[in-house]
VODOVEX-868539 format. One record per residue (C-alpha): x, y, z; residue in three letters. Coordinates in nm, 4 decimals. Layout:
! residues N
((X; Y; Z); Ala)
...
END
This chain:
! residues 513
((-3.9121; -2.0077; 0.8453); Met)
((-3.6662; -1.8116; 0.6343); Val)
((-3.7267; -1.4342; 0.6494); Glu)
((-3.9470; -1.3293; 0.3570); Gly)
((-4.0192; -1.6911; 0.2506); Ile)
((-4.2932; -1.9010; 0.4127); Thr)
((-4.2667; -2.2707; 0.4880); Lys)
((-4.5396; -2.3329; 0.2332); Glu)
((-4.3334; -2.1595; -0.0357); Glu)
((-4.0266; -2.3655; 0.0509); Leu)
((-4.2374; -2.6833; 0.0381); Asp)
((-4.3640; -2.5830; -0.3078); Lys)
((-4.0080; -2.5276; -0.4261); Arg)
((-3.9026; -2.8673; -0.2939); Asp)
((-4.1969; -3.0310; -0.4704); Ala)
((-4.1130; -2.8527; -0.7961); Ala)
((-3.7517; -2.9704; -0.7751); Ile)
((-3.8666; -3.3269; -0.7036); Ala)
((-4.0972; -3.3134; -1.0073); Ala)
((-3.8120; -3.1864; -1.2247); Leu)
((-3.5943; -3.4679; -1.0956); Thr)
((-3.8560; -3.7307; -1.1953); Lys)
((-3.8934; -3.5648; -1.5339); Lys)
((-3.5195; -3.5782; -1.5876); Ile)
((-3.5072; -3.9450; -1.4871); Glu)
((-3.7816; -4.0259; -1.7412); Ala)
((-3.6039; -3.8231; -2.0070); Met)
((-3.2764; -4.0013; -1.9345); Glu)
((-3.4536; -4.3387; -1.9789); Ala)
((-3.6067; -4.2190; -2.3043); Glu)
((-3.2680; -4.0841; -2.4084); Asn)
((-3.1106; -4.4279; -2.3499); Ala)
((-3.3821; -4.5939; -2.5638); Ala)
((-3.3326; -4.3451; -2.8464); Leu)
((-2.9592; -4.3954; -2.8318); Lys)
((-3.0081; -4.7729; -2.8650); Lys)
((-3.2491; -4.7247; -3.1576); Ala)
((-3.0014; -4.4943; -3.3296); Ala)
((-2.7244; -4.7493; -3.2928); Glu)
((-2.9477; -5.0239; -3.4379); Glu)
((-3.0454; -4.7975; -3.7281); Ala)
((-2.6785; -4.7559; -3.8153); Lys)
((-2.6202; -5.1336; -3.8223); Ala)
((-2.5575; -5.2727; -4.1795); Pro)
((-2.8220; -5.4782; -4.3660); Lys)
((-2.7786; -5.8502; -4.3836); Lys)
((-2.8318; -5.8573; -4.7605); Glu)
((-2.5564; -5.7345; -4.9967); Ala)
((-2.5773; -5.5118; -5.3007); Asn)
((-2.4427; -5.5901; -5.6465); Ala)
((-2.0881; -5.5320; -5.5239); Asp)
((-2.1348; -5.7640; -5.2317); Gly)
((-2.1208; -5.4769; -4.9696); Gln)
((-2.3753; -5.4414; -4.6874); Ala)
((-2.5843; -5.1203; -4.6935); Gln)
((-2.6876; -4.9113; -4.3794); Pro)
((-3.0472; -4.8107; -4.3214); Lys)
((-2.9737; -4.4451; -4.4140); Asp)
((-3.3135; -4.2855; -4.3635); Glu)
((-3.3898; -4.4640; -4.0380); Ala)
((-3.0466; -4.3780; -3.8992); Ala)
((-3.0857; -4.0075; -3.9804); Lys)
((-3.4273; -3.9933; -3.8145); Glu)
((-3.3054; -4.1711; -3.5034); Ala)
((-3.0050; -3.9399; -3.4755); Ala)
((-3.2278; -3.6333; -3.5090); Lys)
((-3.4633; -3.7516; -3.2347); Met)
((-3.1667; -3.8302; -3.0080); Leu)
((-3.0199; -3.4830; -3.0604); Asp)
((-3.3511; -3.3127; -2.9788); Glu)
((-3.3930; -3.5267; -2.6696); Gln)
((-3.0448; -3.4374; -2.5474); Arg)
((-3.1240; -3.0652; -2.5824); Lys)
((-3.4464; -3.1044; -2.3859); Leu)
((-3.2634; -3.3023; -2.1197); Leu)
((-2.9924; -3.0349; -2.0886); Ala)
((-3.2563; -2.7615; -2.0528); Glu)
((-3.4389; -2.9602; -1.7877); Ala)
((-3.1179; -3.0159; -1.5905); Lys)
((-3.0324; -2.6468; -1.6155); Lys)
((-3.3821; -2.5534; -1.4951); Glu)
((-3.3525; -2.7915; -1.2013); Arg)
((-3.0047; -2.6588; -1.1121); Ser)
((-3.1315; -2.2990; -1.1083); Ala)
((-3.4271; -2.3939; -0.8880); Ala)
((-3.2032; -2.5998; -0.6618); Leu)
((-2.9588; -2.3092; -0.6246); Leu)
((-3.2219; -2.0559; -0.5184); Glu)
((-3.3887; -2.3014; -0.2835); Asn)
((-3.0617; -2.3941; -0.1157); Lys)
((-2.9497; -2.0312; -0.0848); Leu)
((-3.2789; -1.9404; 0.0786); Ala)
((-3.2036; -2.1947; 0.3505); Lys)
((-2.8370; -2.1080; 0.4041); Trp)
((-2.8928; -1.8132; 0.6353); Gly)
((-2.5565; -1.6611; 0.5392); Leu)
((-2.4917; -1.2931; 0.4571); Pro)
((-2.5812; -1.1792; 0.1087); Gln)
((-2.2167; -1.1413; 0.0039); Val)
((-2.1771; -1.5181; 0.0411); Tyr)
((-2.4982; -1.6094; -0.1415); Thr)
((-2.4182; -1.3625; -0.4203); Asp)
((-2.0783; -1.5250; -0.4552); His)
((-2.2469; -1.8664; -0.4823); Ala)
((-2.4764; -1.7364; -0.7557); Arg)
((-2.1771; -1.6173; -0.9550); Lys)
((-2.0030; -1.9525; -0.9142); Gln)
((-2.3037; -2.1647; -1.0167); Phe)
((-2.4785; -1.9362; -1.2664); Ala)
((-2.5733; -2.1115; -1.5953); Asp)
((-2.4212; -2.4369; -1.4749); Arg)
((-2.5608; -2.7875; -1.4422); Val)
((-2.4746; -2.9394; -1.1055); Phe)
((-2.5995; -3.1801; -0.8452); Glu)
((-2.7187; -3.1072; -0.4943); Ser)
((-2.3972; -3.2546; -0.3506); Ala)
((-2.1887; -2.9981; -0.5408); Asp)
((-2.3802; -2.7120; -0.3825); Leu)
((-2.3615; -2.8741; -0.0392); Asp)
((-1.9823; -2.8901; -0.0650); Ala)
((-1.9680; -2.5230; -0.1667); Phe)
((-2.1972; -2.4276; 0.1220); Glu)
((-1.9564; -2.5978; 0.3623); Lys)
((-1.6629; -2.3922; 0.2299); Ser)
((-1.8650; -2.0691; 0.2584); Met)
((-1.9591; -2.1468; 0.6176); Arg)
((-1.5967; -2.2180; 0.7039); Glu)
((-1.4955; -1.8870; 0.5455); Leu)
((-1.7676; -1.7019; 0.7351); Tyr)
((-1.6677; -1.8639; 1.0646); Ala)
((-1.3036; -1.7671; 1.0042); Ala)
((-1.4028; -1.4025; 0.9594); Asn)
((-1.6324; -1.3740; 1.2607); Thr)
((-1.5834; -1.4269; 1.6307); Asp)
((-1.8508; -1.6905; 1.6741); Ser)
((-1.9721; -1.7661; 1.3232); Gly)
((-2.3241; -1.7075; 1.4492); Lys)
((-2.5747; -1.5543; 1.2105); Val)
((-2.8810; -1.3639; 1.3271); Thr)
((-3.1563; -1.3218; 1.0751); Gly)
((-3.1768; -1.4862; 0.7356); His)
((-3.2092; -1.4101; 0.3678); Gly)
((-3.1470; -1.0728; 0.2049); Pro)
((-3.1793; -0.8795; 0.5313); Asn)
((-2.9294; -1.0839; 0.7332); Val)
((-2.7491; -0.8953; 1.0103); Lys)
((-2.4049; -0.9909; 1.1402); Leu)
((-2.3409; -0.9244; 1.5049); Thr)
((-1.9741; -0.8326; 1.5387); Asn)
((-1.7043; -0.6032; 1.4093); Gln)
((-1.4679; -0.8842; 1.3060); Lys)
((-1.6720; -0.9545; 0.9915); Thr)
((-1.6165; -0.5975; 0.8760); Ile)
((-1.2488; -0.5983; 0.9711); Glu)
((-1.1876; -0.9405; 0.8175); Gly)
((-1.4136; -1.0116; 0.5236); Phe)
((-1.5284; -0.6700; 0.4060); Tyr)
((-1.1943; -0.4967; 0.4544); Gln)
((-1.0257; -0.7581; 0.2394); Lys)
((-1.3027; -0.7380; -0.0187); Ala)
((-1.2522; -0.3606; -0.0438); Val)
((-0.8750; -0.4132; -0.0638); Asp)
((-0.9268; -0.6364; -0.3677); Leu)
((-1.1383; -0.3707; -0.5397); Cys)
((-0.8534; -0.1218; -0.5231); Phe)
((-0.5581; -0.3579; -0.5630); Asp)
((-0.6230; -0.6703; -0.7716); Asp)
((-0.2633; -0.7884; -0.7225); Ser)
((-0.3779; -0.9049; -0.3778); Leu)
((-0.5537; -1.1972; -0.5477); His)
((-0.2112; -1.3651; -0.5430); Phe)
((-0.1711; -1.3065; -0.1686); Asp)
((-0.2440; -1.6165; 0.0408); Ala)
((-0.4313; -1.4037; 0.2953); Ala)
((-0.6908; -1.3196; 0.0290); Tyr)
((-0.7272; -1.6583; -0.1429); Lys)
((-1.0695; -1.7342; 0.0094); Asp)
((-1.2157; -1.3858; -0.0358); Ile)
((-1.4596; -1.3605; -0.3300); Pro)
((-1.4116; -1.0706; -0.5674); His)
((-1.7069; -0.8431; -0.4964); Leu)
((-1.7977; -0.5276; -0.6797); Arg)
((-1.7391; -0.2089; -0.4821); Leu)
((-2.0976; -0.1058; -0.5550); Ser)
((-2.2233; -0.4259; -0.3908); Gln)
((-2.0068; -0.3708; -0.0815); Ile)
((-2.1289; -0.0100; -0.0668); Tyr)
((-2.4917; -0.1254; -0.0663); Gln)
((-2.4256; -0.3925; 0.1974); Asp)
((-2.2598; -0.1514; 0.4384); Leu)
((-2.4712; 0.1605; 0.3819); Thr)
((-2.8100; 0.0260; 0.2751); Gly)
((-2.8027; 0.2935; 0.0047); Asp)
((-2.9401; 0.0717; -0.2716); Val)
((-3.0561; 0.3699; -0.4778); Asn)
((-2.7277; 0.5640; -0.4430); Tyr)
((-2.8774; 0.8667; -0.2716); Arg)
((-2.5625; 0.9170; -0.0626); Gly)
((-2.7552; 0.8378; 0.2574); Met)
((-2.7099; 0.5689; 0.5232); Phe)
((-3.0190; 0.3458; 0.5543); Asp)
((-3.0083; 0.1350; 0.8712); Arg)
((-3.3079; -0.0714; 0.7584); Gly)
((-3.1294; -0.2073; 0.4521); Leu)
((-2.7788; -0.2462; 0.5922); Val)
((-2.6464; -0.6027; 0.5751); Gln)
((-2.4094; -0.5657; 0.8714); Glu)
((-2.5486; -0.4974; 1.2167); Ala)
((-2.2232; -0.3360; 1.3296); Ser)
((-2.1917; -0.1084; 1.0252); Ala)
((-2.2286; 0.2656; 1.0779); Thr)
((-2.2470; 0.5679; 0.8525); Gln)
((-1.8664; 0.5856; 0.8566); Ala)
((-1.7908; 0.2158; 0.7923); Thr)
((-1.7694; 0.2230; 0.4118); Met)
((-1.5573; 0.5372; 0.4084); Ala)
((-1.3329; 0.3952; 0.6812); Glu)
((-1.2697; 0.0693; 0.4941); Leu)
((-1.1867; 0.2662; 0.1817); Thr)
((-0.9606; 0.4972; 0.3824); Arg)
((-0.7757; 0.1960; 0.5201); Asn)
((-0.6906; 0.0540; 0.1784); Val)
((-0.6030; 0.3943; 0.0337); Leu)
((-0.3773; 0.4558; 0.3322); Asn)
((-0.1963; 0.1267; 0.2626); Lys)
((-0.1482; 0.2291; -0.0998); Ile)
((-0.0369; 0.5768; 0.0099); Leu)
((0.2246; 0.4207; 0.2391); Met)
((0.3460; 0.1966; -0.0435); Lys)
((0.4102; 0.5073; -0.2507); Gly)
((0.5846; 0.6845; 0.0373); Tyr)
((0.7962; 0.3834; 0.1341); Gln)
((0.8866; 0.2792; -0.2211); Ala)
((1.1732; 0.5252; -0.2549); Arg)
((1.4756; 0.5309; -0.0227); Pro)
((1.4655; 0.7820; 0.2617); Lys)
((1.8247; 0.8829; 0.2070); Trp)
((1.8032; 1.1632; 0.4627); Trp)
((1.7317; 0.9367; 0.7604); Glu)
((2.1001; 0.8461; 0.7997); Ala)
((2.2150; 1.2066; 0.8378); Ile)
((1.9365; 1.3811; 1.0327); Val)
((1.8327; 1.3654; 1.3972); Thr)
((1.4530; 1.3212; 1.4196); Pro)
((1.2452; 1.4918; 1.6884); His)
((0.8791; 1.5069; 1.7840); Ser)
((0.6976; 1.8236; 1.8915); Gln)
((0.3449; 1.8455; 2.0305); Asp)
((0.2716; 2.1925; 1.8930); Asn)
((0.3349; 2.3856; 1.5732); Leu)
((0.5288; 2.6715; 1.7237); Gln)
((0.8664; 2.7718; 1.5823); Thr)
((1.1185; 2.5023; 1.6669); Val)
((1.4191; 2.5985; 1.8793); Ser)
((1.7300; 2.3885; 1.8285); Met)
((1.9350; 2.4595; 2.1383); Ile)
((2.2743; 2.3195; 2.2284); Arg)
((2.5332; 2.4371; 2.4832); Pro)
((2.8487; 2.5772; 2.3306); Lys)
((3.1484; 2.3525; 2.3616); Glu)
((3.3911; 2.4519; 2.6368); Leu)
((3.7659; 2.4887; 2.5966); Gly)
((4.0035; 2.2500; 2.7646); Met)
((3.9200; 2.1819; 3.1257); Ile)
((4.1413; 2.3825; 3.3602); Asp)
((4.4224; 2.2439; 3.5659); Glu)
((4.3614; 2.2751; 3.9391); Val)
((4.6664; 2.3157; 4.1614); Ser)
((4.6872; 2.1437; 4.4961); Glu)
((4.4796; 2.3277; 4.7507); Gly)
((4.3463; 2.5777; 4.4942); Ala)
((3.9806; 2.6549; 4.4361); Ala)
((3.8026; 2.5396; 4.1257); Tyr)
((3.7302; 2.8103; 3.8700); Val)
((3.3852; 2.8380; 3.7194); Glu)
((3.3610; 2.7735; 3.3489); Lys)
((3.1363; 3.0323; 3.1877); Ile)
((2.9085; 2.8695; 2.9374); Trp)
((2.6511; 2.9785; 2.6853); Asp)
((2.4185; 2.8133; 2.4410); Asp)
((2.3550; 2.8246; 2.0675); Val)
((1.9991; 2.8588; 1.9433); Arg)
((1.8888; 2.7931; 1.5854); Glu)
((1.5279; 2.7870; 1.4685); Thr)
((1.3088; 2.6155; 1.2109); Ala)
((0.9430; 2.6588; 1.1224); Ser)
((0.6776; 2.3955; 1.0739); Phe)
((0.4929; 2.3916; 0.7443); Ala)
((0.1790; 2.1974; 0.6558); Lys)
((0.1683; 1.9914; 0.3372); Tyr)
((-0.1141; 1.7992; 0.1753); Gly)
((-0.3665; 1.7381; -0.0992); Asn)
((-0.6848; 1.5339; -0.1337); Tyr)
((-0.8333; 1.2716; -0.3635); Val)
((-1.2036; 1.2127; -0.4183); Gly)
((-1.4042; 0.8933; -0.4740); Val)
((-1.7234; 0.9929; -0.6558); Thr)
((-2.0555; 0.8140; -0.6391); Met)
((-2.0157; 0.7402; -1.0103); Glu)
((-1.6846; 0.5650; -0.9415); Ala)
((-1.8531; 0.3469; -0.6794); Ile)
((-2.1512; 0.2619; -0.9020); Ile)
((-1.9251; 0.1816; -1.1986); Asn)
((-1.6599; 0.0089; -0.9831); Asp)
((-1.4079; 0.2438; -1.1419); Asp)
((-1.1561; 0.2891; -0.8610); Val)
((-0.8236; 0.1793; -1.0104); Arg)
((-0.7363; 0.5380; -1.0991); Gly)
((-0.8101; 0.6504; -0.7426); Val)
((-0.5797; 0.3791; -0.6095); Ala)
((-0.3008; 0.4905; -0.8398); Gln)
((-0.3543; 0.8503; -0.7338); Leu)
((-0.3187; 0.7496; -0.3671); Ala)
((0.0142; 0.5861; -0.4494); Arg)
((0.1264; 0.8940; -0.6392); Ile)
((0.0330; 1.1149; -0.3432); Leu)
((0.2557; 0.8971; -0.1245); Gly)
((0.5411; 0.9496; -0.3677); Thr)
((0.4661; 1.3233; -0.3730); Ala)
((0.4988; 1.3341; 0.0068); Ala)
((0.8376; 1.1631; -0.0213); Trp)
((0.9442; 1.4230; -0.2793); Lys)
((0.8520; 1.7051; -0.0404); Arg)
((1.0629; 1.5732; 0.2479); Val)
((1.3530; 1.4840; 0.0181); Ser)
((1.3491; 1.8318; -0.1335); Tyr)
((1.3399; 2.0101; 0.2015); Gln)
((1.6461; 1.8297; 0.3354); Val)
((1.8399; 1.8525; 0.0068); Ala)
((1.7611; 2.2246; -0.0260); Tyr)
((1.9550; 2.2984; 0.2938); Leu)
((2.2728; 2.2185; 0.0991); Phe)
((2.1887; 2.4115; -0.2185); Thr)
((2.0061; 2.7258; -0.1083); Gln)
((2.1813; 3.0640; -0.1207); Ala)
((2.4001; 2.9534; -0.4133); Ser)
((2.5111; 2.6455; -0.2244); Gly)
((2.6127; 2.8189; 0.0990); Leu)
((2.3054; 2.7033; 0.2897); Gly)
((2.0960; 2.8915; 0.5456); Pro)
((2.2397; 3.1734; 0.7557); Thr)
((2.2918; 3.0630; 1.1158); Leu)
((2.1654; 3.2721; 1.4071); Asn)
((2.4672; 3.1973; 1.6265); Gln)
((2.7109; 3.4047; 1.4198); Asp)
((2.5022; 3.5454; 1.1326); Asn)
((2.7167; 3.3450; 0.8914); Thr)
((2.6182; 3.1049; 0.6154); Ala)
((2.6229; 2.7371; 0.7101); Trp)
((2.9055; 2.6636; 0.4666); Phe)
((3.1799; 2.9171; 0.5255); Asp)
((3.5540; 2.8722; 0.4718); Ala)
((3.6774; 3.1444; 0.7073); Ala)
((3.4522; 3.1253; 1.0126); Gly)
((3.3326; 2.7654; 0.9972); His)
((3.6223; 2.5970; 0.8153); Ala)
((3.3757; 2.3617; 0.6468); Asn)
((3.3772; 2.4785; 0.2859); Tyr)
((3.6067; 2.4711; -0.0152); Asn)
((3.4719; 2.6993; -0.2863); Ala)
((3.7392; 2.5992; -0.5395); Thr)
((3.7775; 2.2325; -0.4628); Gly)
((3.8903; 1.9451; -0.6789); Ser)
((3.6789; 1.6709; -0.8287); Ala)
((3.6134; 1.3736; -0.6048); Leu)
((3.9214; 1.1498; -0.5939); Ser)
((4.1444; 0.9738; -0.3448); Tyr)
((4.3683; 1.2769; -0.2970); Ser)
((4.0847; 1.5322; -0.2739); Ser)
((3.9099; 1.3110; -0.0186); Leu)
((4.2267; 1.3060; 0.1943); Ile)
((4.2308; 1.6876; 0.1856); Thr)
((3.8632; 1.7131; 0.2821); Ala)
((3.9027; 1.4546; 0.5564); Glu)
((4.1909; 1.6521; 0.7091); Lys)
((3.9926; 1.9765; 0.6990); Ser)
((3.6947; 1.8192; 0.8760); Leu)
((3.9139; 1.6456; 1.1341); Tyr)
((4.0874; 1.9725; 1.2231); Glu)
((3.7718; 2.1777; 1.2666); Gln)
((3.7608; 2.3382; 1.6101); Thr)
((3.4748; 2.3693; 1.8530); Asp)
((3.2932; 2.6961; 1.9166); Asp)
((3.5511; 2.9781; 1.9439); Asn)
((3.8134; 2.7078; 1.9688); Gly)
((4.1889; 2.7393; 1.9433); Thr)
((4.3930; 2.5440; 1.6923); Ala)
((4.6034; 2.2806; 1.8616); Gly)
((4.3612; 2.2579; 2.1550); Gln)
((3.9986; 2.2349; 2.0458); Asp)
((3.9934; 2.0222; 1.7288); Glu)
((3.6875; 1.7977; 1.7018); Ile)
((3.9054; 1.5056; 1.5858); Gly)
((3.6185; 1.3099; 1.4299); Met)
((3.6081; 1.0745; 1.1325); Glu)
((3.3501; 1.1286; 0.8616); Phe)
((3.0853; 0.8576; 0.8257); Lys)
((2.8793; 0.9666; 0.5257); Tyr)
((2.9510; 1.1074; 0.1809); Met)
((2.6684; 1.2906; 0.0046); Leu)
((2.6939; 1.2899; -0.3725); Ile)
((2.4926; 1.3434; -0.6915); Pro)
((2.4168; 1.0302; -0.8941); Ile)
((2.7021; 1.1171; -1.1326); Glu)
((2.9603; 1.0535; -0.8594); Leu)
((2.8185; 0.7261; -0.7330); Arg)
((3.0704; 0.5118; -0.9209); Gly)
((3.3680; 0.7136; -0.7975); Val)
((3.2405; 0.7119; -0.4375); Ala)
((3.1780; 0.3362; -0.4377); Glu)
((3.5238; 0.2747; -0.5858); Glu)
((3.6789; 0.4793; -0.3062); Leu)
((3.4746; 0.2880; -0.0507); Arg)
((3.5247; -0.0638; -0.1922); Asp)
((3.8723; -0.0808; -0.3511); Ser)
((4.1353; -0.2677; -0.1550); Ala)
((4.4109; -0.0587; -0.3160); Asn)
((4.4339; 0.3092; -0.3962); Arg)
((4.2214; 0.3596; -0.7097); Pro)
((4.4328; 0.6541; -0.8331); Asp)
((4.7796; 0.5086; -0.7852); Asn)
((4.9604; 0.2558; -1.0005); Ala)
((5.1782; 0.1353; -0.7124); Asp)
((4.8741; -0.0376; -0.5576); Asn)
((4.9132; 0.1184; -0.2148); Gly)
((4.6503; 0.0369; 0.0474); Asn)
((4.3192; 0.2222; 0.0260); Asn)
((4.2678; 0.3572; 0.3779); Arg)
((3.9077; 0.4581; 0.2969); Phe)
((3.7999; 0.1000; 0.2241); Lys)
((3.4776; 0.0271; 0.4105); Gly)
((3.5041; 0.3433; 0.6192); Arg)
((3.2098; 0.5472; 0.4907); Phe)
((2.8662; 0.5176; 0.3324); Thr)
((2.7934; 0.6979; 0.0041); Pro)
((2.4460; 0.8558; -0.0089); Ile)
((2.3034; 0.9713; -0.3400); Val)
((2.0931; 1.2858; -0.3030); Val)
((1.8355; 1.2656; -0.5835); Pro)
((1.7552; 1.6382; -0.5754); Asn)
((2.1086; 1.7588; -0.6448); Trp)
((2.1554; 1.8806; -0.9993); Thr)
((2.5222; 1.9808; -0.9786); Asp)
((2.7169; 1.6808; -1.1064); Ala)
((3.0443; 1.7622; -0.9254); Asn)
((2.9929; 1.8965; -0.5731); Asn)
((3.0158; 1.6595; -0.2760); Trp)
((2.9907; 1.6618; 0.1031); Val)
((3.1329; 1.4529; 0.3867); Ile)
((2.9927; 1.4522; 0.7396); Met)
((3.0136; 1.2709; 1.0706); Val)
((2.7328; 1.0536; 1.2051); Ala)
((2.4433; 1.2426; 1.3724); Pro)
((2.5147; 1.0456; 1.6893); Ser)
((2.8515; 1.2284; 1.7069); Asp)
((2.7248; 1.5787; 1.6237); Ile)
((2.3636; 1.6757; 1.5565); Glu)
((2.4082; 1.8748; 1.2383); Ile)
((2.0614; 1.8595; 1.0786); Ile)
((1.7491; 1.8452; 1.2950); Ser)
((1.4189; 1.7150; 1.1610); Gln)
((1.0889; 1.7705; 1.3421); Phe)
((0.7572; 1.5894; 1.3033); Trp)
((0.4307; 1.6980; 1.4580); Tyr)
((0.3520; 1.4546; 1.7421); Arg)
((0.5967; 1.2026; 1.6040); Gly)
((0.3980; 1.1388; 1.2855); Gln)
((0.6826; 1.0677; 1.0419); Arg)
((0.4593; 0.9631; 0.7528); Glu)
((0.1709; 1.1308; 0.5715); Pro)
((-0.1738; 1.0688; 0.7196); Glu)
((-0.5020; 1.0079; 0.5394); Leu)
((-0.8261; 1.1693; 0.6597); Phe)
((-1.1782; 1.1242; 0.5303); Gln)
((-1.4758; 1.3548; 0.4815); Ala)
((-1.7971; 1.1667; 0.4107); Asn)
((-2.0870; 1.3430; 0.5853); Asp)
((-2.3822; 1.2905; 0.3464); Pro)
((-2.5524; 1.6052; 0.4722); Gln)
((-2.2609; 1.8404; 0.4249); Gly)
((-1.9354; 1.9050; 0.2443); Gly)
((-1.8377; 1.7419; -0.0838); Ala)
((-2.0632; 1.4397; -0.0279); Met)
((-2.3603; 1.6742; -0.0300); Phe)
((-2.2476; 1.9087; -0.3074); Thr)
((-2.0465; 1.6725; -0.5292); Asn)
((-2.1537; 1.3159; -0.4367); Asp)
((-1.7911; 1.2575; -0.3442); Glu)
((-1.6075; 1.1033; -0.0477); Ile)
((-1.2846; 1.2966; -0.0068); Arg)
((-0.9615; 1.1616; 0.1386); Tyr)
((-0.7095; 1.4203; 0.2505); Lys)
((-0.3353; 1.3584; 0.2793); Val)
((-0.1555; 1.5778; 0.5319); Arg)
((0.1617; 1.6076; 0.7363); Phe)
((0.3583; 1.8754; 0.9211); Trp)
((0.7342; 1.8899; 0.8894); His)
((1.0249; 2.1152; 0.9873); Ala)
((1.3938; 2.0781; 0.9167); Val)
((1.6882; 2.3024; 0.9984); Gly)
((2.0624; 2.3249; 1.0613); Val)
((2.1798; 2.2895; 1.4201); Ser)
((2.5581; 2.2934; 1.3807); Asp)
((2.8321; 2.3766; 1.1309); Phe)
((3.0857; 2.1378; 1.2808); Arg)
((3.1318; 1.7824; 1.1566); Gly)
((3.0494; 1.8590; 0.7948); Ile)
((3.2597; 1.9656; 0.4979); Tyr)
((3.1445; 2.0681; 0.1505); Lys)
((3.3534; 2.0721; -0.1648); Val)
((3.2295; 2.2937; -0.4485); Ala)
((3.4244; 2.1849; -0.7535); Val)
((3.5570; 2.4797; -0.9515); Ala)
END
């Protein structure tokens, strides 16, 4: 017995369908006879008129055609009635979850079909169900069917929710067998909240493994994917030049490095070794918390109006990217372009006298100005170093530029010959560095060269517990918070981030006068 439908009721339905089938067969026979009569009525008379032309039986033909047309309409209505009855009777016996039977209703609504057509569709639905469950076993039947494992939620329902928020997934092969369900229908299946009271009703839930948090979690998953798309869509230009770190607390970050030592001492035969006195350099940076939230209202669920929420999730991902990009770029532009003041010597990051890494009256980016900057960086000395002894002797790897200088930088990087010299001398910068456009820089002329972070850690970036991307959190308690006061499930985007300068060596900035 199917739950909610007795065997006697099913037998009555079968009998009614059989009676409709006999009625249709009789009507088809009558339809064939009328068709034959109509054709005979159209046949020409044997006798000819005054012109010698045969005349059709006009009145008889019109009457026969009219009767045939009426019979065809009755036959079509009877077939449609039988198809509708056949559909409901078959679905009652399927024993599949309601999402599958509802999908079948949509596919066969207002259609005339045969039992074999529905049997073939049932087979495809069972194969789909088996693919999205561990065993394919169904417990319970009819509208109150319960599925027994989490895989159905993770497979079928998660993909169905994904489609509600991102219809472009219809073209993804992984979603080709997933029916397009309304978000309101999925909400009812997983919460049992058929009257939209914002409450979880275990008695009406269609999934045995669903909990109060299931619907919100599935929605969080898809919004998190969209959030990540927004965050990943734009290039993380800073990753090439920073050294990332993870910290398990939110205390002020200490960036500690030992000061470089001078040349190692010569030790004479039989002499004692002399201790090298060393010290360390300590810079700091502070964590800051960043985030916003988006809300999915009950009205949006009922009306299946979630496209705007999906777009907002993507925009929040982009906004998170903007925050990180700005924080790193601001290191180079704050304090009128001199950067933060360093603790180690109470001097601005970019300083011509003490740090030898800044040209306040430099020339526009060109082959000759790059040679000058390269030489200045190469000859920088280590902490308290002496010229001729303690030069860092490193080649620059990256060139940071505004978008206006991209063409010049790429020409310097790619040209086989010197781009500023008519004698076609060799370009010694060919393929030696990577230009990086900093989108936040508004000065169209200034530029920076720096060594790779693996050579000298110049900029340090810290993420709380290694979380290098924004996270999405949900608040959906029906008895408290926004769900109680606003009928709204809220999704919060949050991340902690700190960035600071560790070293003044290995970098050189040119401020074009």
